[in-house]
C-alpha positions in Angstrom: -4.0 -26.2 24.2 -3.9 -29.1 26.7 -6.6 -29.7 29.3 -3.9 -29.3 32.0 -3.3 -25.8 30.8 -7.0 -25.1 30.8 -7.9 -26.4 34.2 -4.4 -26.1 35.9 -2.1 -29.0 36.4 -2.8 -29.2 40.1 -6.6 -29.6 39.4 -6.4 -33.4 39.2 -10.1 -33.9 40.0 -11.2 -31.4 37.3 -9.0 -33.1 34.7 -10.3 -36.5 35.7 -13.9 -35.2 35.4 -13.2 -33.9 31.9 -11.5 -37.0 30.7 -14.2 -39.4 32.0 -17.4 -37.4 31.5 -16.9 -35.1 28.6 -14.0 -36.3 26.4 -15.1 -38.7 23.7 -13.0 -41.6 22.7 -9.6 -40.1 23.4 -10.1 -36.8 21.6 -7.7 -34.0 22.4 -8.8 -30.9 24.3 -8.6 -28.9 21.1 -10.7 -31.5 19.3 -13.2 -31.4 22.2 -13.4 -27.6 22.0 -14.1 -27.7 18.3 -16.8 -30.4 18.7 -18.6 -28.6 21.6 -18.4 -25.1 20.1 -19.3 -26.4 16.6 -17.5 -23.6 14.8 -18.8 -20.8 17.1 -15.6 -18.9 17.8 -17.3 -16.7 20.5 -18.5 -19.7 22.4 -15.1 -21.4 22.0 -13.4 -18.3 23.5 -15.8 -18.2 26.4 -15.1 -21.8 27.3 -11.3 -21.3 27.1 -11.6 -18.3 29.5 -13.8 -20.5 31.7 -16.6 -17.8 31.5 -19.2 -20.3 30.3 -19.9 -24.0 30.0 -22.8 -25.7 28.3 -24.7 -28.3 30.4 -23.2 -31.7 30.8 -25.3 -33.4 28.1 -24.1 -30.9 25.5 -20.5 -31.1 26.6 -20.6 -34.9 26.4 -22.8 -35.4 23.4 -22.8 -32.5 20.9 -21.7 -33.7 17.5 -21.8 -37.4 18.4 -25.0 -38.0 16.5 -22.8 -38.0 13.4 -21.2 -41.2 14.8 -24.6 -42.9 14.9 -25.0 -42.7 18.7 -28.5 -42.2 20.1 -27.9 -39.2 22.4 -29.8 -36.1 23.5 -28.4 -32.7 24.1 -31.0 -31.8 26.7 -30.4 -32.4 30.4 -34.0 -32.5 31.4 -37.5 -33.4 30.4 -41.0 -33.5 31.8 -43.1 -36.3 30.2 -46.9 -36.0 29.8 -48.4 -36.9 33.2 -49.9 -40.4 33.3 -53.6 -40.6 33.1 -55.7 -42.7 35.5 -55.4 -46.0 33.7 -53.0 -48.9 33.9 -52.1 -48.5 30.2 -51.1 -44.9 30.7 -49.2 -45.6 33.9 -47.0 -48.2 32.2 -46.7 -46.2 28.9 -45.2 -43.5 31.1 -42.7 -46.0 32.5 -41.7 -46.8 28.9 -41.3 -43.1 28.1 -39.2 -42.8 31.2 -36.9 -45.7 30.2 -36.5 -44.4 26.6 -35.6 -40.9 27.8 -33.1 -42.2 30.3 -31.5 -44.4 27.6 -30.7 -41.2 25.6 -29.2 -39.5 28.7 -32.0 -37.2 29.9 -33.4 -36.6 33.4 -37.2 -36.7 33.8 -40.0 -35.2 35.9 -43.4 -36.9 36.3 -46.4 -35.5 38.1 -48.7 -38.1 39.7 -51.7 -35.8 40.4 -54.0 -37.4 37.7 -53.8 -40.8 39.3 -56.6 -41.9 41.5 -56.1 -41.9 45.3 -55.9 -45.0 47.4 -59.4 -46.6 47.9 -61.0 -45.1 44.8 -63.4 -47.5 43.0 -62.1 -49.1 39.8 -63.8 -51.5 37.4 -61.5 -54.6 37.7 -60.9 -57.5 40.0 -59.1 -55.3 42.5 -62.3 -53.3 43.2 -60.3 -50.3 44.4 -57.0 -48.7 43.5 -53.8 -48.9 45.4 -53.4 -45.2 44.9 -51.1 -42.8 43.1 -48.3 -43.2 45.6 -47.9 -46.9 45.0 -46.4 -46.1 41.6 -43.6 -44.1 43.0 -41.7 -47.4 43.5 -42.3 -48.4 39.9 -40.9 -45.3 38.4 -38.0 -45.3 40.9 -37.1 -48.9 39.9 -37.1 -47.9 36.2 -34.7 -45.1 37.0 -32.4 -47.5 38.8 -32.4 -49.9 35.8 -31.4 -47.7 32.9 -27.8 -46.8 32.7 -26.4 -43.4 31.4 -22.7 -43.6 30.8 -21.9 -45.0 34.2 -24.7 -43.3 36.2 -28.4 -43.8 36.9 -31.1 -41.6 35.5 -32.4 -38.7 37.5 -36.1 -38.5 38.4 -38.5 -36.0 40.0 -41.9 -37.2 41.2 -44.5 -34.5 42.2 -48.1 -34.4 43.4 -50.5 -31.6 44.0 -51.5 -30.5 47.5 -55.1 -31.0 46.3 -54.6 -34.7 45.9 -56.1 -36.9 48.7 -53.0 -39.1 48.8 -50.8 -36.1 49.8 -50.1 -37.4 53.3 -49.0 -40.8 52.0 -46.8 -39.1 49.4 -45.2 -37.0 52.0 -44.3 -40.0 54.1 -42.7 -42.1 51.3 -39.1 -41.0 52.0 -39.4 -41.7 55.7 -38.9 -45.2 54.6 -35.3 -45.1 53.5 -35.8 -48.2 51.3 -38.5 -46.6 49.1 -38.2 -44.5 46.0 -34.4 -44.4 46.4 -33.9 -43.3 42.8 -36.3 -40.3 42.9 -36.4 -36.8 44.2 -39.9 -35.9 45.5 -41.7 -32.6 45.8 -45.1 -31.3 46.6 -46.9 -28.7 44.4 -48.4 -26.2 46.9 -50.9 -23.5 45.9 -51.2 -20.1 47.5 -54.7 -21.2 48.8 -53.0 -24.2 50.6 -50.3 -22.0 52.1 -52.8 -19.5 53.3 -54.7 -22.3 55.0 -51.4 -23.3 56.7 -50.8 -19.7 57.7 -54.3 -19.3 59.1 -54.6 -22.8 60.5 -57.6 -23.6 58.3 -59.0 -26.8 56.9 -58.1 -27.5 53.3 -60.3 -29.6 51.1 -58.8 -32.3 48.8 -60.8 -34.1 46.2 -60.5 -36.4 43.2 -63.2 -37.3 40.7 -63.2 -40.6 38.7 -65.6 -40.2 35.8 -65.2 -43.9 34.9 -66.9 -45.1 38.1 -68.7 -41.9 38.9 -67.0 -41.8 42.3 -65.4 -38.9 44.1 -62.9 -39.1 47.0 -63.0 -36.0 49.3 -60.8 -35.4 52.4 -60.7 -32.5 54.8 -57.0 -31.8 55.7 -55.7 -29.8 58.6 -53.2 -27.8 56.5 -51.3 -26.5 59.5 -50.9 -30.0 61.1 -49.9 -31.6 57.8 -47.3 -28.9 57.1 -45.8 -29.4 60.6 -45.4 -33.1 59.8 -43.9 -32.4 56.4 -41.4 -30.0 58.0 -40.4 -32.7 60.5 -39.9 -35.2 57.6 -37.7 -32.6 55.9 -35.7 -32.0 59.2 -35.2 -35.8 59.7 -35.1 -37.1 56.1 -34.5 -34.2 53.7 -37.6 -34.7 51.6 -40.1 -33.9 50.1 -39.3 -30.5 48.8 -41.8 -27.6 48.3 -42.8 -26.3 44.9 -44.8 -23.0 45.2 -46.9 -23.7 42.2 -48.9 -20.4 41.9 -45.6 -18.5 41.9 -44.2 -20.9 39.2 -47.3 -20.3 37.1 -47.5 -16.6 37.5 -43.8 -15.4 37.3 -42.7 -16.3 33.7 -43.1 -15.1 30.1 -46.2 -17.3 29.5 -48.2 -16.4 32.6 -50.8 -14.5 30.5 -51.2 -17.4 27.9 -54.7 -18.7 29.0 -54.2 -22.3 27.8 -50.6 -22.7 28.9 -49.8 -24.7 32.0 -46.7 -26.4 33.4 -46.9 -30.2 33.7 -44.1 -30.6 36.2 -40.5 -29.9 36.8 -37.2 -31.5 36.0 -35.3 -33.6 38.7 -33.6 -30.6 40.4 -36.7 -28.4 40.0 -35.0 -25.5 38.2 -37.0 -26.1 35.0 -40.8 -26.1 35.1 -41.9 -27.5 31.7 -45.0 -28.3 29.7 -46.0 -31.8 28.8 -43.2 -33.2 26.7 -41.1 -30.2 27.5 -37.3 -30.2 27.4 -34.6 -27.7 28.2 -31.0 -27.1 27.2 -28.7 -25.8 29.9 -25.7 -23.6 30.1 -24.1 -21.6 32.9 -22.1 -18.4 33.0 -19.2 -18.3 35.6 -19.8 -15.0 37.4 -16.4 -15.2 39.2 -14.6 -15.0 35.9 -15.9 -11.5 35.3 -14.3 -10.0 38.4 -11.2 -8.0 37.6 -9.5 -6.7 40.7 -12.5 -5.8 42.8 -14.7 -4.8 40.0 -17.3 -6.7 38.1 -17.1 -6.4 34.3 -20.8 -5.6 33.7 -20.5 -4.9 30.0 -18.4 -8.0 29.4 -21.1 -9.9 31.2 -23.8 -8.4 29.0 -21.9 -9.4 25.9 -21.5 -12.9 27.3 -25.3 -13.3 27.9 -25.9 -12.4 24.2 -23.3 -14.9 23.0 -24.7 -17.7 25.2 -28.3 -17.2 24.3 -27.3 -17.5 20.6 -25.1 -20.5 21.4 -27.9 -22.3 23.2 -30.3 -21.6 20.3 -27.9 -23.1 17.9 -27.8 -26.2 20.0 -31.6 -26.3 20.2 -31.8 -26.4 16.4 -29.2 -29.2 16.2 -30.9 -31.1 18.9 -34.5 -31.0 17.6 -34.4 -34.4 15.8 -32.4 -36.0 18.7 -35.1 -36.1 21.4 -36.1 -39.6 22.3 -39.9 -39.2 22.0 -42.2 -37.5 19.4 -44.0 -35.6 22.2 -40.7 -34.1 23.1 -39.8 -33.1 19.6 -43.2 -31.5 19.1 -43.1 -29.6 22.4 -39.6 -28.2 21.9 -40.5 -27.1 18.4 -43.5 -25.2 19.7 -42.0 -23.6 22.7 -38.2 -23.5 22.3 -37.1 -23.3 25.9 -33.5 -22.7 26.8 -32.0 -22.4 30.3 -29.1 -20.0 30.7 -28.0 -19.8 34.3 -25.1 -18.9 36.5 -22.5 -20.5 38.7 -19.7 -19.2 40.8 -21.9 -16.6 42.6 -20.3 -17.3 46.0 -16.8 -16.9 44.5 -17.8 -13.7 42.8 -19.1 -12.2 46.1 -15.9 -13.2 47.9 -13.8 -11.6 45.2 -15.9 -8.4 45.5 -15.6 -8.7 49.3 -19.4 -8.7 49.7 -21.0 -10.9 52.3 -23.4 -13.5 50.9 -27.0 -12.6 51.9 -26.1 -9.0 52.9 -28.1 -6.1 51.6 -25.0 -4.9 49.6 -24.7 -8.4 48.0 -28.4 -8.5 47.1 -28.4 -5.1 45.6 -25.4 -6.0 43.5 -27.0 -9.3 42.4 -30.2 -7.4 41.6 -28.3 -5.2 39.2 -26.6 -8.2 37.6 -29.8 -10.2 37.4 -31.6 -7.4 35.6 -28.9 -7.0 33.0 -29.0 -10.8 32.5 -32.7 -10.9 32.0 -32.9 -7.8 29.8 -30.0 -8.9 27.5 -31.5 -12.4 27.2 -34.8 -11.0 26.1 -33.2 -8.5 23.7 -31.1 -11.2 22.1 -34.1 -13.6 21.8 -36.0 -10.7 20.1 -33.1 -10.2 17.6 -33.1 -13.9 16.9 -36.8 -13.8 16.3 -36.1 -11.1 13.7 -33.6 -13.4 12.0 -35.2 -16.8 12.4 -38.8 -16.2 13.4 -40.5 -16.2 16.8 -41.4 -19.4 18.6 -44.5 -20.9 16.9 -46.8 -20.5 19.9 -45.8 -16.9 20.5 -48.5 -14.3 21.2 -46.6 -11.0 21.5 -49.4 -9.1 23.3 -49.9 -11.8 25.9 -46.2 -12.2 26.4 -45.6 -8.4 26.9 -48.5 -8.4 29.5 -46.7 -10.8 31.8 -45.5 -9.3 35.1 -42.1 -10.9 34.6 -41.6 -9.2 31.3 -42.8 -5.9 32.5 -40.4 -6.0 35.4 -37.3 -7.2 33.5 -37.4 -5.5 30.1 -35.8 -2.1 29.4 -37.7 0.3 27.0 -35.3 -0.7 24.1 -36.0 -4.4 24.7 -39.8 -3.8 24.9 -39.7 -2.0 21.6 -37.8 -4.9 19.9 -40.1 -7.6 21.4 -43.2 -5.6 20.3 -41.9 -5.6 16.8 -40.4 -9.1 16.4 -41.6 -11.2 19.3 -39.0 -13.6 20.8 -37.4 -16.8 19.7 -37.7 -18.6 23.1 -40.6 -19.0 25.5 -38.2 -19.6 28.4 -34.7 -18.2 28.8 -33.2 -18.2 32.2 -32.7 -20.8 35.0 -30.2 -21.6 37.7 -29.2 -25.3 37.7 -27.1 -27.1 40.3 -24.0 -27.2 38.0 -22.5 -29.8 40.4 -20.0 -31.5 38.1 -19.3 -28.3 36.0 -18.4 -26.2 39.0 -16.4 -29.0 40.6 -14.4 -29.3 37.4 -13.7 -25.6 37.3 -13.1 -25.4 41.1 -15.8 -22.9 41.8 -19.1 -22.7 43.8 -22.2 -24.2 42.2 -25.3 -22.4 41.1 -26.3 -19.7 43.6 -25.2 -21.8 46.6 -22.7 -20.4 49.2 -19.4 -22.2 49.4 -20.1 -25.3 51.5 -17.0 -24.9 53.7 -13.7 -23.0 53.8 -11.9 -26.3 54.0 -12.2 -30.0 54.6 -10.0 -32.1 56.8 -8.4 -35.2 55.3 -6.7 -38.0 57.2 -3.8 -40.1 56.0 -2.1 -43.0 57.7 1.6 -42.6 57.8 4.1 -45.4 57.4 4.7 -45.3 61.2 1.1 -46.2 61.7 -0.3 -42.9 63.2 -2.9 -40.6 61.7 -2.0 -37.3 60.0 -4.6 -34.6 59.4 -4.4 -31.8 56.9 -6.7 -29.1 55.6 -7.8 -29.0 51.9 -9.0 -25.5 51.2 -11.7 -24.5 48.8 -10.0 -23.0 45.8 -11.3 -19.4 46.3 -10.2 -19.6 49.9 -6.8 -20.9 49.1 -6.3 -18.2 46.4 -7.3 -15.4 48.9 -5.0 -16.8 51.7 -2.0 -17.0 49.4 -2.6 -13.5 48.0 -2.9 -12.0 51.5 -0.2 -14.2 53.2 -2.7 -15.8 55.5 -1.7 -19.1 57.1 -4.6 -19.6 59.5 -8.2 -19.7 58.1 -9.3 -18.2 61.4 -7.9 -14.9 60.1 -10.2 -14.8 57.1 -12.4 -11.7 56.9 -16.1 -12.0 57.7 -17.3 -12.1 54.1 -16.1 -15.7 54.0 -19.5 -17.2 55.0 -20.3 -20.8 54.3 -23.4 -23.0 54.2 -22.5 -24.1 57.7 -22.7 -20.7 59.3 -25.1 -18.8 57.1 -28.5 -17.8 58.5 -31.2 -19.4 56.4 -33.0 -16.0 55.8 -29.8 -14.7 54.2 -29.7 -17.7 52.0 -33.3 -17.4 51.0 -33.1 -13.6 50.4 -30.3 -14.3 47.9 -32.4 -16.8 46.1 -35.5 -14.5 46.2 -33.4 -11.7 44.7 -32.3 -13.8 41.7 -35.8 -15.3 41.3 -37.1 -11.8 40.3 -35.0 -12.0 37.2 -35.2 -15.8 36.4 -38.3 -16.7 34.3 -37.9 -20.5 35.0 -36.8 -21.5 38.5 -33.8 -22.1 40.7 -32.4 -25.4 42.0 -32.1 -24.8 45.7 -31.1 -26.6 48.8 -30.7 -24.9 52.2 -28.0 -26.8 54.1 -28.7 -26.8 57.8 -26.4 -27.7 60.7 -27.2 -30.7 62.8 -28.3 -28.6 65.7 -30.9 -26.6 63.6 -34.2 -26.6 65.6 -36.9 -28.8 64.1 -39.6 -26.1 64.5 -37.7 -23.6 62.5 -38.0 -25.6 59.3 -41.6 -24.5 59.4 -40.6 -20.9 59.5 -38.0 -21.5 56.8 -40.5 -22.8 54.3 -43.1 -20.1 55.1 -40.5 -17.4 54.7 -39.4 -18.9 51.3 -43.1 -18.7 50.1 -43.6 -15.2 51.4 -40.6 -13.7 49.6 -41.5 -15.2 46.3 -39.3 -18.2 45.9 -40.6 -20.9 43.5 -39.3 -23.8 45.4 -36.8 -25.0 48.0 -35.7 -28.0 49.9 -33.6 -28.4 53.0 -30.9 -30.8 54.1 -29.9 -31.1 57.7 -26.4 -32.4 58.5 -26.8 -35.7 60.2 -30.4 -36.4 59.2 -31.4 -40.0 58.5 -30.8 -39.7 54.8 -27.3 -38.3 55.5 -26.5 -37.3 51.9 -24.2 -34.5 52.9 -20.6 -34.4 53.9 -19.6 -32.3 57.0 -16.5 -30.3 56.7 -14.9 -31.6 59.9 -16.8 -34.0 62.1 -17.6 -36.7 59.5 -14.2 -36.3 57.8 -12.5 -37.4 61.1 -14.7 -40.5 61.1 -14.3 -41.4 57.5 -12.2 -44.4 56.7 -9.3 -43.4 54.4 -7.5 -45.6 51.9 -4.0 -46.5 53.0 -2.8 -46.2 49.4 -2.2 -42.4 49.9 0.5 -43.2 52.4 2.5 -45.7 50.4 5.7 -44.9 48.5 5.0 -43.1 45.2 8.3 -43.5 43.4 8.3 -47.2 42.6 11.0 -48.6 40.2 9.7 -49.6 36.8 9.5 -53.4 36.3 10.2 -55.2 33.1 8.0 -58.0 31.8 7.8 -60.9 34.3 7.9 -64.0 32.1 7.3 -66.6 34.8 5.7 -66.1 38.2 7.9 -67.5 41.0 6.6 -70.2 43.3 7.1 -68.1 46.5 4.3 -65.6 45.7 1.8 -64.5 48.3 -1.8 -65.2 47.5 -4.9 -63.3 48.8 -8.5 -63.9 48.1 -11.8 -62.0 48.2 -15.4 -63.3 47.7 -17.5 -60.8 45.8 -21.2 -60.6 45.3 -22.2 -59.3 41.8 -25.4 -58.9 39.8 -25.1 -62.5 38.7 -24.1 -64.0 42.0 -20.8 -64.8 43.7 -17.4 -64.2 42.2 -14.1 -65.4 43.7 -11.1 -63.1 43.1 -7.6 -64.5 43.9 -4.5 -62.3 43.5 -0.8 -63.2 43.8 1.8 -60.7 44.8 5.6 -60.4 44.9 6.6 -61.1 48.5 9.4 -58.5 48.5 7.9 -55.5 46.7 4.2 -56.3 47.3 3.4 -55.7 43.6 0.6 -57.5 41.8 1.7 -60.4 39.5 -1.4 -62.4 38.7 -5.1 -62.5 39.2 -7.7 -65.3 38.8 -11.4 -64.9 38.7 -13.9 -67.7 39.1 -17.6 -67.4 39.1 -19.7 -69.1 41.8 -22.6 -71.5 41.0 -25.1 -68.8 40.5 -24.3 -67.3 37.1 -22.0 -65.1 35.2 -19.9 -65.8 32.1 -16.9 -68.0 33.1 -15.1 -67.4 29.7 -15.4 -63.6 30.3 -13.9 -64.0 33.8 -11.0 -66.1 32.4 -10.3 -63.5 29.7 -10.4 -60.6 32.2 -8.1 -62.6 34.5 -5.5 -63.0 31.8 -5.6 -59.4 30.7 -5.2 -58.2 34.3 -2.3 -60.6 34.8 -0.6 -59.6 31.5 -0.9 -55.9 32.4 0.5 -56.5 35.9 3.5 -58.6 34.7 4.2 -56.0 32.0 4.9 -53.4 34.7 1.6 -51.6 34.8 0.9 -50.0 38.2 -2.1 -51.5 39.9 -3.6 -48.0 40.2 -3.7 -47.8 36.4 -5.2 -51.3 36.1 -7.9 -50.5 38.7 -8.6 -47.1 37.1 -9.5 -48.9 33.9 -11.7 -51.4 35.7 -13.6 -48.7 37.5 -14.4 -46.8 34.3 -16.5 -49.7 32.9 -19.9 -48.1 33.7 -22.9 -49.8 35.3 -24.6 -53.2 34.8 -28.4 -53.5 35.0 -28.1 -56.9 36.8 -25.9 -55.3 39.4 -28.4 -52.5 39.8 -31.3 -54.8 40.2 -29.6 -57.0 42.8 -28.4 -54.0 44.7 -32.0 -52.6 44.6 -33.6 -55.8 45.8 -31.1 -57.6 48.0 -28.6 -54.8 49.0 -25.7 -57.3 49.2 -23.6 -56.4 46.2 -19.9 -55.7 46.6 -18.6 -52.1 46.2 -19.0 -50.8 42.7 -21.7 -51.0 40.0 -20.4 -53.9 37.7 -18.2 -56.9 37.9 -15.0 -55.3 36.6 -15.5 -52.4 39.1 -16.0 -54.8 42.0 -12.8 -56.7 41.0 -10.9 -53.4 40.9 -11.9 -52.5 44.4 -11.0 -56.0 45.6 -7.6 -55.8 43.9 -6.7 -52.5 45.5 -7.9 -53.7 48.9 -5.7 -56.8 48.7 -2.8 -54.7 47.4 -3.0 -52.3 50.3 -3.1 -55.2 52.7 0.0 -56.6 51.0 1.8 -53.3 51.2 1.1 -53.0 54.9 2.7 -56.4 55.4 5.7 -55.6 53.2 6.3 -52.3 55.0 5.8 -53.7 58.4 2.7 -51.7 59.3 0.8 -53.6 61.9 -2.9 -54.2 61.3 -4.8 -52.8 64.2 -8.3 -54.4 64.5 -11.1 -51.9 65.0 -12.6 -51.7 68.5 -15.8 -53.6 68.1 -17.4 -51.2 70.5 -16.4 -48.2 68.4 -18.9 -46.6 66.1 -19.0 -48.0 62.6 -17.9 -45.9 59.7 -21.0 -46.5 57.7 -21.4 -44.7 54.4 -25.1 -44.0 54.4 -25.3 -42.4 50.9 -22.5 -43.9 48.9 -21.3 -42.7 45.5 -22.2 -45.4 43.0 -18.9 -44.8 41.3 -16.3 -44.6 44.1 -18.3 -45.5 47.2 -17.5 -42.3 49.1 -20.2 -40.3 50.9 -22.3 -38.0 48.7 -22.8 -34.3 49.4 -26.2 -32.6 48.8 -26.0 -29.3 47.0 -28.4 -27.4 44.8 -31.0 -30.1 44.9 -28.6 -32.8 43.8 -26.3 -35.5 45.1 -22.7 -34.7 44.3 -19.5 -36.7 45.0 -16.6 -34.4 45.8 -14.2 -37.3 45.7 -14.6 -38.3 42.0 -17.0 -35.7 40.5 -20.0 -38.0 40.0 -23.4 -36.3 40.2 -26.9 -37.7 40.1 -28.5 -34.8 38.2 -26.3 -33.5 35.4 
């Protein structure tokens, strides 16, 4: 089978994602299938049918340890929280860097660090506070590359910490902690104080100096400020910590506690904890207008076994010893879902309606019960997880609610293999690759409007429909999306209570947590964010964050308004059927030259390109470093290879595609982080690629007689406020994660 057969030849983005993120060193699709399934025919068949995909780290890395690569199969970790000492703080930074270098995302809780002003026994006299180290950990995240992307980081702090107000305000400075997600651990006691407008006491004891910092916080006033920060900046998120600690399989283990969560908050984990992810595509189980419940039950069993096999393979591959020890003791896996919104549309159920929630409640119970049953049977075969106490496990409210009598009998007899089984991750890249909705999120929009510039110089607009919408319209001969039935709800028109009820329904059956972002329209009232968070807590959600369209962090793409503002590349309007050129031996003297000055991680770089004056095709390129660094011999070599490829007849698009796939450069990241003046891209070759395509488009305009119309200087600037580090387009915020719908890049997977 070819990847085009699997994903569909028209799914160009999906094919590109597979080739660039998951395909290793030119392997064929069949070779990839064999590597990822590792001889498990059931898993292989599930992938072929697009019913299941492992998490991104497994799809990219499984089996590669045999080649000598240092890789992990886990998407996420929580490192041991730093203790209140400078040695521990920087040791944690080292753990962070090492874990990122293997490809894992990390969560760190800062609650053990002393608050600002606490007495310390050194020349500083008093500490700068826990929050001051958010910038350190964010910077480390920005420095360590992971196959062309940055690491993913979650920073949390307890509501009981005296630095809570300062932590809440960090993201109101858009220059701070830019590489981290941030969330607050809120207890029921704190939420009750908010509800009843009571004072809440915060305290921190430092035994080393026998000092104690105590603050009396107006919980209600603080919560209002936090909600405004969310309305205007999109962070910090809320983690309802008592719900996290009480609704899981280990809630009755007296000495077990979660140390934090992973970057998208779907995985609460102990110190050193790690989790392997995989997601079942619910939409693939809809046949006609019926959901194949028995087929789904069988799939859950196959996937639990498959993730356990990966867990065994991955035990020696974790970056740190504390991670290897924790995974061996607790053996967490994270089986989740994607395509929920697509499933509901195919069943003609309205997302958030009672009918939809009742249906999801039934599916969720089957998923939880079958996962527990399969884990019990695995315990019979391979032994229960080392820290398993069967009596305490069976006493947990989560187990009592989700286990059938048959499952309870098996667990009582054998225990279970895994201390954690189910989660719902964002699945940003996976769902984009398959062309379905991610996690439990509603579809973001029925369509997006794209703009192209025709050869005559005017703008043409056209609609790009979400795949499930396009499929329905074609099947029912609908040509106008206004005629779609009412069960086509989107993130833009869904009432937040419907969105949260759907999450709360699934949370009853998920022992870990759910990555959740409630997308809000620009007009959403500021004061209602308060009600939204209170409602999420009251109905039993473990965590949630909001993102308002048009907020100052603007990490989300509007379906219409921003699309009309976005600047489009002219390349899409240029002739596609270009005649093949033979090798150009000598470049003529009447070429047209163009030049761009770039700023890279090592300083300035001058890019000069020469084009055929008749066809506008690239002929030669010259790269010269400025006086501030960089390797001149490397630039000369790259220049020659670009020129050779161009004169040999390679399309510039193919040349630039290769340049853009070179990954990220630490020097580039540091300069961008500190000076914010680097050219588009994340390394020198990528910046050169963007410059070449820009000059080529300018040349094509000239060759085709398209006048250049200077922009009205009084018109609003098309500023990309949250650019994709790979392609520069605006990022979208879904499921607690930044996602690029243009190229498939995601921060979190």
